[in-house]
N, C-alpha and C positions, 0 to 999 in steps of 0.2 A: 516400763518406758523408760523414766527418768534414769534410773539406776543404769541401763542399757545404753542410755545416751553419754550419761558420765563416763561410763566404762569404754565407750568407743572414742570418745574425744581424748581420754586419756593415751589410750593405745596410739594415736594418731600423734599425739603428744610428745610421747616416747620415741616413736619412731622417727619425727623428724628430727628430733634432738638427737638420736643415733645415726643417724645419715648426717647431720651437720656435723658432729664430733669428728665421723670416718674421714670426710673431705678435708675438715682441718688437719687431721693427723697425716695425711698424705703431701696435702700440702708444704706442712712443717717439713716433714721428712724431704721433700723434693728441695726446698731451699736450704736444709741443713745439709744436703748433701754435696749442693752445687758449692756452699761454704766450703767444705771440707776439700773437693776437688781443686777448686782454684788454690787454696792456700798450701797444699801438698805439691802442685804443679810448680808454684811460685818457688818453693822451695829447694825444689832440684834447680830451677832456672838461677838461683841466686849462687848455687855449689859450683855449676858448669861455668856461668858467668864470672865469677870471681877467680876460678882457676885459669882460666883462659887469659884473663885481664893481668893475674900475677908472673904467668909463666912467659909470656909475650911481652911483657914491660909496657902493656897499654894502660891507660888511664880508663878507669869504668865509671861512666857518668851515672849510671843508674841506681848508684849505691855509694852510703856514706860511710859502709862500715870498714873498718881494719881487718885486713885479709892476710893469715899467717899459713905459709906450707911450710914444711918441715923440710921439703926437698924442692926448692924453688927452682925447677928445671922442668925440661918436657922429656927427659929419658929415664930419670931413675925412680922407680916404683918398687914397694907402694908408698903412697904419701897421705899425709894426714894435712887436710884444709879445715881452718878454722876462720869463720866468719862472724867477728864481733861487731854487733851494733851498739853496743854501749847503754847506756840509759835511754836511747832512742834518738833514731835519724829518720829522716823522709825524703825517699827516692823523687826522681822526677816523673813517676807516675802518680806521685801522691799517697803511696804505700808507707806507713810507718813501722818500724820493725823495734824492738829491743831482744837484747839476750843474744846467744850465740847458735850458729848452725856449724854444725861439725860432722866432715865427711871423710872416710877412709876410702882410698882409690885404689884399686890394685892396679891399674893400667891405663892408657889413653882411650877416654869417652869413645872412640870412633873403631876401636878395635874389639875384635869377636873375644868373647870371654872376659871382659873386663866387667869387675863388679863394685859397685859404689855403695857405700852403707852410709846411710845418713842418720845422726842423732840430733837432739836438740838439748840447750840448755837454758834454762831460764827465759825461754822465747816467747816475744808475742807479735801479732802481725793485725796491725789497725785495732789496737787495744784486745784482742783476742788471746789467751794463753793457750799454747799448743806444746802438746807431747805427742813421741810417738818413733817410732823408726821405720825407715823407706828404704828399702834395697832395691836396685836396679842392676839387672843383668843384662849386657849386650850378648846376643844369642847370633848374631851375625847377619847375613842378608838372607831375604827369603827368594820363592823362586821369581818374583817380580823385581829382584835386586835392591829390593827396601830393607834398609835394616830393622830388627825387631828387636825389643827389649822385654824383657819380663820384669814386672814392677809390682813390688808388694809394699804395703804399709800396714803395719801391725800396731795393736794396743795403743790407737791414736786417741787424744781427746781434745775437742776444743771448747774452750769456755768461753761464752758469749754474756752479752747482757739478758739473753733471754735464758739461759741456761746452758748446759753442758751437752756437747756431741761425743759420743763415743763412736768409733770408725775404723773399720779395717777393708781392705780392699785387695784383692788378686788381679792383677791385670797385662795385657799384652799392649805394647805400644810399636804401631808401625810408622816409622818416619817415610812419609810419601813425596815431601818436597823441600827443597832447601838444605838436603847434605852435602851438595858439591860445594855450598857457599858458605866460605869458612867466617869464623868468628872474627872482627865482630859483627860483621853482616849477616845477621840469625832473623831479621824481621819476616824472612819469606818462610821460615821453618813451619812446617804445617805436619800434625801426625793424625793419625786414625787410632782408637783407643777401644778396646773389646774387655769384656771380664764381668765381675760382680762385686758387689760391695754389701756388708753386713755391718749394722750400726743401731744405735739408740738416740733417737730424736732430742730436741731441746723439751719436749712434752715427757721425756721418761717412757718412750716406747718402742719397742723394737720396731725395726725395717729391715727389707732387704732390697737389693736392687740386682735386676739383670739388663745388662744393655742387649738390645735386640737388633739397634743399627748403630754401626759404630761412630763413636764420638768423634766431633770434628774439632783439633784442638789446634789454635793458631798461635804463634810466639807472640805477635803483635797485639793480641785481644787479651782482655781480661777474663773472657766469660767462654765458657763451651758454646760454639756457634752453630753447631749441627749434629743431628744423631737422637735416637730414641731408646729412652730406657722404660723398662717395668718397675714400677713401684708396690710391692707388698708391704703392708701395713700389719703391726700386731691385731689391730682390730680385723682383720681377715680380708680386707679389701687388698684388689690389685688394679692397679691405674698406669696408664703412659704418660710420659714426660716428653715432648718433641722439643727440641731445642731450635729449631727452625732451617732456614734454607742456606746457613754458610754467614748471615749479616752477622756482622760485629755488633750485639746490644746484650743489655741485661733483661731480655725477656724468653720466656718459654711458655708453651701452652700444655696444661696438665688437663688430660681427658678423662671424663667421670660420666661413666655410663653413656647416655648422649648428649651430655652437655660437654663443652669446653671452658676452661677458665684460664685466662691469661695470669701468669705470675712473674714478678720480679724477681729475678736472681741477686743473692747477696755475694760479696766478695770480701 
């Protein structure tokens, strides 16, 4: 009986430890994905804002970078945009960047068929070293009249104080609000994002993500404000992450079996 009792307690302990590990793994994947999403959304915003500020001869108050465009006008393409943050500067949102963002642009952002290819050189954001390539293709308007963009991120890595995130994504972005409001009045821009992600979290475990309810991105918010994703971990668990009702905050709810856990998102 004593042997059976010890064996039973050992099995219970192992089961509890395994479940705890799976929960921690899923939570880490959710946080790491949120960090990657925010970083690469911000990288594209820097390109668009820098291009518009330079070609329209308007000051860009949200960045302290040196912006160089090989053809500084609104008509001649293709163009190369280089955004140089030097050894570090902090914008009016409290985000500190170093290094360079480089974009090759084939046409105007709002014209069907335009392709923007973004690469990084010695780039960091809030102390996280980031590499990878982002490609944005303007597919033109859909049946609702909203412009849709294909957005791919390949071979990305984000080195943080907790470890390194490997990240690739394939997305569709639908521009649902603010399209008719011209730059620099972009705070009303709003997007719906669909697609999937594959990555390795900072615990060095594979994960994949499928968006089941479109993610809501608002230009004036640091975080994803709404939408639901399914996260599948290397340990064989699939759980859902709910970003909320559209409120701009750093909270999301992780659903695990019949339990929920609120997590704080990184950016």
